[in-house]
N, C-alpha and C positions, 0 to 999 in steps of 0.2 A: 716302840711298840710296847703297849701295856696290856696286862692280863685283866680282864673284867671278871669280877667275882659274881657268879650266878650259878644256878643249878646246872646249866650247860657248860660252865667254865669256858665260854667262847672268848676268843681273843679279839681285841679291838686295836685298830691302828689309827693313830692321830694323823690326819692329813692336813697339813698346813695350807691355808688359803693364800693365794697370790693374786695380784692384779684384780681386786674387786671380788674375789671369792672368799667365802667364809671358811674358817677351820671347821672340821667335822670329824666325828668318830666313824670309822668304817669297820663293820663286823667282818671277821675273818674266820674261816673254818679252822679247826685245830690242826688239820693237815697242812694248810697253807701257812699258818703261823710257824709250825715246825720247820717247813722248808725255808721260810724266811730267816729263821734263827740259824739254820745250817749254812745258808748263803752268807749271812753276816759273819759267822764264825770263820768261814774260809776266806772271804774277800774284804772283811772289815767295813765295807760300805756298799751302797747300791750304786749302779752305774749312772753316769750323768745322762741327762735327757737327750743330748745330741747322739750319744752312743745307742740309746734305745731307738731313736728315730732312724738311725742308719741301719740297725738290725731289722726294723720293721720293713724298710724299703728293700733290703736284701730278700727277705721272705716273700714280700709282695711280688717282686720282680721274678723270683724263682717260680712262684705260682703262675704268673702270667706266661712264662715260658713253658712250663709243664702243661698248662691247659691250652696253650697256643691261642691265648686271648689277650691282646694288648690292652683291653679295657680295664683289666686289673691294675695296670700301672697308673690309672687316673685316681685310684683310691688313696686319699691322704689319711694320715693318722688322725687328724682332727675331724675327718668325716665320721669316724666312729662315735665321737662325742655328739655330733649333729644327729646321727641316727638314734643314739640313746635318748636324747631329749625329744625327738620327734615321736618315737615309738611310745614313750611313757605318756606324752600328751595325747596321742591317738587312743590309748587305752583308758585314760582317766578323764580327759577333758578338763583337767584342773591344772592351770598354768602355775599356780602357787605351789602345788605339790612338786611339779617339775623343777621349779626354782629351788626348792629345798633339796631335792635329790641331787641336783647338779652343783649345789653349794654356792649359788650366786647370791650376792647381797643386793643386787638391783634386778628388777623384773626386765629392764631393757636388755640386759645381758642374756637373760633366758630367751627373750624373743629373737635374738640373733641366732641362737643355737636350735631353736624349735621351729620347724616348718609346720605351719598350721594348714594342713591339707586334709581333705576328706577321704579317709580310707574306706573302701568297701568292706565292711565287716559287720558281723552280726553282734549287736550289743546284748549283754546279758543284764536282765533287770530282776529285782525282787518286786512282786506285785502284791498289793494288799487292798482290801475293800473295807469301807467304813459305812456303818449304818446310822451312826449318831454324830452329832457335832463334837462330842468329847473324843470319839475314836478318830475323827478327821483331824482334830487339833493335835492329838498325840502323834499321828503319822507325819504331819507337817513338821512338828518339832523334832522328829527323828530323821528328817531330811528327805522325806518322800515328796514327790511332785504330783499335783492333781492332774489326772488324765481326762476323765469323762464321768458322766452319770449313766448308770444302767438301772432302770426301774427306780427303786428308792435308794440304791447304793451309790456311793462315790468311789471311783477307782483311783488308786495311787500307784506310783512306781518309783523305784530308786535304783540307780546303777549299782551293780555288784561292786564290792570293794576290791581294790588292788592290794595284793599282799606282796611284801618284799621278800628278799632272799632268806630272811630269818624265819620265815613261815614254815610250818610243817607241810604246807601244800607243795605242789610240784615245782614251783619256781616263782620268779617275780611277776609273771604274767597271769598267774592263777587267780581265781576269784573265790570268794566265800559268801554264803548267804548271810 
């Protein structure tokens, strides 16, 4: 774990890629970084993946028993990764962004993890109007898509941007104009 020098003094964790995944820096809150340091001071290293998987199954099975719903037992730890990829794609419609967020080096790997389904959701757009060729060109260069003409105006729209957990917005699914 390394400390990143910035005005926020946020910690970053280097996540080493394996089996076709790229190395990447993961931002951590100061609280989580402090907890990780305390854990390492006490135990000297993080648990092996098989122990984490075993603990996940114990918690999952306990939840299934408590809720009296055996369907919880069908949830695998890897299903959370599929869910993550699918939900980011549903929000952004940008498979390359999903590839980057999941740390894949090949788009084919991302396609395995991402279920390309049509979610019933209301998409949020930024709408602009152009009265001149110059205004229309600027909107297209800024990533806006042409929609239609109304009188002498051309209407354009662009999907609102996805913000990550580092944003000052509510969370990774929030949008900004």
